[in-house]
C-alpha positions in Angstrom: 56.3 -41.6 -38.9 55.0 -42.8 -35.6 52.9 -39.8 -34.6 50.2 -42.0 -33.1 52.2 -44.5 -31.2 50.0 -46.5 -28.8 47.1 -44.1 -29.1 43.7 -45.6 -28.8 41.7 -44.7 -31.9 38.0 -45.6 -32.6 37.0 -45.5 -36.3 33.4 -45.9 -37.2 32.5 -47.1 -40.7 35.9 -48.8 -40.7 35.0 -51.6 -43.0 35.5 -49.8 -46.3 36.3 -46.5 -48.1 37.7 -43.6 -46.0 37.2 -45.5 -42.7 39.3 -48.5 -43.9 42.0 -46.3 -45.4 42.2 -44.2 -42.3 42.4 -47.3 -40.0 45.3 -48.5 -42.1 47.1 -45.2 -42.1 46.7 -44.6 -38.3 47.8 -48.2 -37.5 50.9 -47.6 -39.7 51.6 -44.6 -37.5 51.4 -46.7 -34.3 47.8 -46.4 -33.2 45.7 -49.2 -31.6 42.6 -49.3 -33.8 39.1 -50.2 -32.7 37.3 -50.8 -36.0 33.5 -50.3 -35.7 31.1 -51.3 -38.4 27.5 -52.6 -38.7 28.7 -55.0 -41.4 30.4 -57.8 -39.4 32.5 -59.4 -42.2 33.9 -56.1 -43.4 34.6 -54.8 -39.9 36.3 -58.0 -38.8 38.5 -58.0 -41.9 39.5 -54.4 -41.3 40.4 -55.1 -37.6 42.4 -58.2 -38.5 44.3 -56.3 -41.2 45.4 -53.5 -38.8 45.9 -55.9 -35.8 43.0 -54.1 -34.1 39.8 -54.9 -32.3 36.4 -55.2 -34.0 33.2 -53.9 -32.4 29.9 -54.4 -34.2 27.6 -51.5 -33.6 24.7 -49.5 -35.1 26.0 -46.0 -34.5 22.5 -44.6 -34.7 21.5 -46.6 -31.6 22.2 -44.7 -28.4 22.7 -47.8 -26.2 25.1 -49.4 -28.6 27.1 -46.2 -28.9 27.3 -45.7 -25.2 28.4 -49.4 -24.7 31.0 -49.0 -27.5 32.9 -46.1 -25.9 32.5 -47.3 -22.4 33.8 -50.7 -23.5 36.8 -49.2 -25.3 37.6 -47.0 -22.2 37.3 -50.0 -19.9 39.6 -52.1 -22.1 42.4 -49.6 -22.7 41.9 -47.1 -19.9 41.4 -44.2 -22.3 40.3 -43.1 -25.8 42.6 -40.7 -27.6 41.0 -40.3 -31.0 37.4 -40.7 -32.3 37.0 -40.7 -36.0 33.2 -40.5 -36.4 33.0 -41.5 -40.1 30.0 -43.8 -40.7 27.5 -42.6 -43.2 25.3 -43.5 -46.1 24.1 -42.0 -49.4 21.2 -44.1 -50.7 19.7 -43.6 -54.1 16.3 -42.7 -52.7 17.8 -39.5 -51.3 17.6 -37.2 -54.2 15.8 -33.9 -55.0 13.7 -32.5 -52.2 10.7 -32.8 -54.6 11.1 -36.6 -54.8 12.8 -37.7 -51.5 10.3 -39.2 -49.1 10.3 -38.5 -45.3 11.4 -42.1 -44.5 14.5 -41.7 -46.7 15.2 -38.2 -45.2 15.0 -39.6 -41.6 17.2 -42.6 -42.3 20.0 -40.5 -43.7 19.7 -38.0 -40.9 19.9 -40.8 -38.3 23.0 -42.4 -39.7 24.9 -39.4 -40.9 24.1 -36.8 -38.2 22.5 -38.4 -35.2 25.3 -41.0 -35.1 27.9 -38.2 -34.9 25.9 -36.5 -32.1 25.8 -39.8 -30.2 29.5 -40.7 -30.8 30.6 -37.2 -29.6 28.2 -37.3 -26.6 29.6 -40.6 -25.3 33.3 -40.2 -26.1 33.6 -36.7 -24.7 33.4 -37.7 -21.0 36.2 -40.1 -21.4 38.4 -37.5 -23.1 37.4 -34.9 -20.4 38.7 -37.4 -17.7 42.0 -37.6 -19.6 42.2 -33.9 -20.2 42.9 -34.4 -23.9 41.6 -36.0 -27.1 40.9 -35.4 -30.8 37.5 -35.9 -32.4 37.2 -35.9 -36.2 33.8 -35.9 -37.7 33.2 -36.7 -41.4 31.3 -33.9 -43.0 31.6 -33.1 -46.8 32.3 -30.4 -49.3 28.6 -30.4 -50.0 28.2 -28.8 -46.6 29.9 -25.8 -48.1 28.8 -25.8 -51.8 25.4 -26.2 -53.4 24.8 -28.8 -56.1 22.1 -29.1 -58.8 22.5 -32.9 -58.5 21.0 -32.8 -55.1 21.1 -35.5 -52.3 19.0 -33.3 -50.1 19.1 -35.2 -46.8 22.8 -36.1 -47.2 23.7 -32.4 -47.8 21.6 -31.3 -44.9 23.1 -33.9 -42.6 26.7 -32.9 -43.5 25.8 -29.3 -42.9 24.7 -30.3 -39.4 27.9 -32.2 -38.8 29.9 -29.1 -39.8 28.0 -26.8 -37.4 28.0 -29.2 -34.6 31.7 -29.9 -34.8 32.4 -26.2 -34.8 30.4 -25.7 -31.7 31.9 -28.6 -29.9 35.4 -27.5 -30.8 34.7 -24.2 -29.2 32.9 -25.6 -26.2 35.5 -28.2 -25.2 38.8 -26.4 -26.3 39.8 -25.6 -22.7 39.3 -29.2 -21.7 42.2 -30.1 -24.1 39.8 -31.7 -26.6 40.0 -30.7 -30.3 36.9 -31.3 -32.5 37.2 -30.8 -36.3 35.0 -31.5 -39.3 36.7 -33.2 -42.2 35.2 -32.1 -45.5 36.3 -34.5 -48.3 35.6 -33.7 -51.9 34.3 -36.5 -54.2 36.4 -39.5 -53.3 36.8 -42.8 -55.1 35.1 -45.0 -52.6 32.6 -47.9 -53.0 29.8 -45.5 -52.1 30.7 -43.0 -54.8 31.4 -45.8 -57.3 27.9 -47.2 -56.7 26.3 -43.8 -57.1 28.1 -43.0 -60.4 27.9 -46.5 -61.9 24.1 -45.9 -61.9 24.5 -42.4 -63.4 27.6 -41.8 -65.5 26.2 -38.4 -66.5 26.2 -37.3 -62.9 29.8 -38.4 -62.5 30.8 -36.4 -65.5 29.0 -33.3 -64.3 30.8 -33.5 -61.0 34.3 -34.2 -62.3 34.4 -31.2 -64.5 34.2 -28.9 -61.5 37.3 -30.4 -59.8 40.4 -28.3 -60.6 42.7 -31.3 -60.3 40.6 -33.1 -62.9 40.1 -36.3 -60.9 38.4 -37.8 -57.9 40.4 -38.1 -54.7 41.6 -41.4 -53.3 40.7 -42.7 -49.8 44.4 -42.7 -48.9 44.5 -38.9 -49.4 41.7 -38.4 -47.0 43.4 -40.8 -44.5 46.5 -38.7 -44.5 44.4 -35.7 -43.4 42.7 -37.8 -40.7 46.1 -38.9 -39.4 47.2 -35.3 -39.3 44.1 -34.2 -37.4 44.5 -37.1 -35.0 48.1 -36.2 -34.2 49.8 -33.5 -32.3 50.9 -31.9 -35.5 47.4 -30.3 -35.5 47.6 -29.3 -31.9 46.4 -25.7 -32.5 43.6 -26.7 -34.9 40.0 -27.0 -33.5 36.5 -26.0 -34.6 37.7 -26.1 -38.2 36.2 -27.2 -41.5 39.2 -29.1 -42.8 38.6 -29.2 -46.6 40.4 -31.9 -48.7 38.7 -31.6 -52.1 41.1 -31.1 -55.0 40.2 -27.4 -55.1 36.5 -27.7 -55.8 35.4 -25.4 -53.0 37.7 -22.7 -54.3 36.8 -23.0 -58.0 34.9 -20.7 -60.3 36.1 -21.8 -63.7 38.3 -24.9 -63.8 41.2 -25.6 -66.3 40.4 -27.0 -69.7 
């Protein structure tokens, strides 16, 4: 399918995991990819793989985010899709009883403030064009509670969910769709790093997934491509859940 032929797509956190898989998928559907990452080597490799352009940026820095979107618009004349995906889940973000304020603030800055900034500075370009699709990475933890808490991560993703809903409503008549993508536990480097340090935590999570496995980045990338395309033209302000059934489960199969 070439649903995204010649569309200009900005992907943050493009160097690995869901961001990389989504850049690959959307490029395969004809998109022109701007791969954004704070890690230069990974970002350049991603851009080269999809015949795109790499931009190094700290998405929690307002000036860098403004320059990012202004630069893409100046280069291509428009921005059709923004996949605001960059995020972190550091080990020091744990129970509210043990997580320090510095760790709380760092996660909030990268997971929530960055999405605020990316939306703030891409929206005027989409308004000028009268169309656009913004996809913000939230999480199934914005919908469910977990006893294995990552308190700041969970709170940040809840913020992304609420903000995306409000922006989707506010800018709908400008032709701009804003949706929050809510992946379940996905087999990415971030999840692998978390679970390698704590196999018990991995086992406790996996038992709650009705499909009995973690998702793959390519499965989330398929949802991103759908939300980016005109196939989702009547979907906005939604919490788009791709989680193997975990949010709908009470008792899972044996």
